[in-house]
C-alpha positions in Angstrom: 134.0 68.4 160.6 135.0 71.8 159.3 135.3 70.5 155.8 131.8 69.0 156.0 130.3 72.4 157.2 132.1 74.2 154.3 130.7 71.7 151.8 127.1 72.1 153.0 127.4 75.9 152.9 128.7 75.8 149.3 125.8 73.5 148.2 123.2 75.8 149.8 124.7 78.9 148.1 124.8 77.1 144.7 121.2 76.1 144.9 120.1 79.6 145.8 122.0 81.0 142.8 120.3 78.6 140.4 116.8 79.5 141.7 117.5 83.2 141.3 118.8 82.9 137.8 115.9 80.8 136.8 113.4 83.3 138.0 115.1 86.1 136.1 115.2 84.3 132.8 111.6 83.1 132.9 110.2 86.5 133.6 112.0 89.0 131.4 111.0 92.6 131.4 109.7 94.2 128.1 111.2 97.5 127.3 110.1 100.0 124.6 113.4 99.4 122.9 112.2 95.9 122.1 109.1 97.1 120.2 109.4 98.0 116.5 107.5 100.9 115.2 104.7 100.4 112.6 105.5 101.8 109.2 103.1 104.4 107.8 104.4 104.3 104.3 103.0 101.7 101.9 105.3 99.5 99.8 103.6 99.6 96.4 105.5 97.6 93.9 102.8 97.6 91.2 99.1 98.1 90.6 98.5 94.7 92.2 100.7 94.3 95.3 101.0 96.0 98.6 101.6 94.0 101.8 101.8 97.0 104.2 99.0 99.5 103.5 99.1 102.9 105.1 96.2 104.0 107.4 93.6 106.1 105.6 94.3 109.8 105.7 91.6 111.9 107.3 91.6 114.5 104.6 93.7 116.1 101.9 95.3 119.3 103.1 96.4 121.7 100.4 99.6 123.8 100.9 98.3 127.4 101.2 101.5 128.7 99.4 100.6 127.0 96.1 98.3 128.4 93.4 94.6 128.3 94.3 92.8 125.2 93.2 91.1 125.9 89.9 87.4 125.4 89.4 86.9 121.8 88.6 84.2 120.6 86.2 83.4 117.8 83.7 85.6 119.6 81.2 88.7 120.0 83.4 91.7 118.5 81.6 95.3 117.8 82.3 98.1 118.2 79.7 100.9 115.7 80.5 104.1 116.7 78.7 106.4 113.7 78.4 109.7 113.0 76.6 107.6 111.0 74.0 105.0 113.8 73.4 101.9 115.2 74.9 98.9 113.4 76.5 95.6 115.1 77.2 93.5 113.7 80.0 89.9 114.5 80.9 89.4 114.1 84.7 86.4 112.4 86.4 85.8 114.9 89.2 82.2 113.7 89.8 83.2 110.1 90.2 86.5 110.5 92.1 86.6 114.0 93.6 89.4 113.5 96.2 91.6 111.6 93.7 91.2 114.4 91.1 92.0 117.1 93.7 95.1 115.2 94.9 96.2 114.8 91.3 95.7 118.5 90.5 97.4 119.5 93.7 100.5 117.4 92.8 100.5 118.7 89.2 100.3 122.4 90.4 103.2 121.9 92.9 105.4 120.3 90.2 105.5 117.0 92.1 105.4 114.9 88.9 108.0 116.9 87.0 110.8 114.7 85.8 109.4 111.5 87.3 109.5 108.5 85.1 107.2 105.7 83.8 108.7 102.8 85.6 106.3 100.1 84.4 105.4 99.5 80.7 103.6 96.4 79.6 101.5 95.4 76.6 98.3 96.5 78.4 99.4 99.4 80.7 101.9 102.1 81.5 102.5 103.3 85.0 104.4 106.3 86.4 104.4 109.1 89.0 106.4 107.2 91.6 108.7 109.6 93.5 111.2 106.7 94.0 111.0 105.6 90.4 110.8 101.9 91.1 107.2 101.2 92.1 107.7 101.4 95.9 107.1 105.1 96.5 104.1 107.2 97.4 101.7 107.4 100.3 98.1 106.2 100.8 94.7 107.7 100.2 91.1 106.3 100.1 90.1 104.3 97.0 87.2 105.9 95.2 85.4 103.1 93.3 82.9 104.0 90.6 81.0 102.8 87.6 83.5 104.0 85.0 84.8 100.9 83.1 88.5 100.5 82.3 88.8 100.7 78.6 91.6 101.8 76.2 93.0 105.1 77.6 91.5 104.9 81.1 93.4 106.7 83.9 93.7 104.8 87.2 95.4 104.8 90.5 97.7 102.0 91.7 97.0 100.2 94.9 98.0 97.1 96.9 96.2 94.3 98.6 93.8 96.5 100.6 91.1 97.6 98.2 90.3 100.6 100.5 93.7 102.1 100.2 95.2 103.4 97.0 98.6 105.0 96.2 98.5 108.8 96.2 101.1 109.3 93.6 101.4 106.4 91.1 98.9 106.5 88.2 98.5 104.2 85.2 96.9 104.4 81.8 95.5 101.3 80.2 96.5 100.5 76.6 93.9 97.8 76.3 90.4 97.1 77.7 90.9 95.9 81.3 87.5 95.0 82.7 89.1 93.0 85.6 90.0 96.4 87.1 86.4 97.6 87.0 85.2 98.5 90.5 88.5 97.3 91.9 90.7 100.4 91.2 90.0 104.1 91.2 89.1 105.2 87.6 89.6 109.0 87.5 90.1 110.0 83.9 90.5 109.2 80.2 93.0 110.0 77.5 91.3 112.2 74.9 94.5 113.0 72.9 97.9 111.4 72.6 97.1 107.7 72.9 99.8 107.1 70.3 102.3 108.6 72.9 101.0 106.2 75.5 101.4 103.1 73.3 105.0 104.2 72.3 106.1 104.6 75.9 109.1 102.6 77.2 110.5 102.2 80.7 112.3 105.4 81.7 110.3 107.9 79.6 109.7 110.9 81.8 106.9 113.3 82.7 108.2 116.8 82.0 105.2 118.6 83.5 101.4 118.4 84.0 99.3 121.5 83.4 95.7 121.7 84.5 93.2 123.5 82.1 
């Protein structure tokens, strides 16, 4: 009789344990530690690909400790000194004002100094990536305009989201590239030194960029 009572008690305790464990595993709690943070840095591998675009910045904030922004006009130029020679660029401030301001700001602060051209193909050269491998830079709004991409056009790399462009990586076309028209920010043109552009190889460096 005593053995029968003990057996029944064990069965009841065992069933209760199974029910409790089942309830715990089918209703797990979600803790903050189980949530991954969203990245705010875009992964830009080239002028074509970007699977994780950054949110659009609200505005460009200039560092008050740098030189004052020069007066920008249709004649504003950038002298890009490279290990292959000098390139002169006319900047399209009217068509892409925020992109030009961002480029000038980076040039004035020395951001581009000693960065390399990491991508060189028969139709384009691309540089200005702080990481040097096509994955660096942050995001800024794309500024599409009517300027066509011809030989010597200056553009900004972007990824899959047409609204978001890279804020650091720029490219220069060595051939006419009409498929980029109204798809990428066109913000300037080579006016001298196209021979330097065509002779670029991967690893050539930007020594400095001076705004005139």
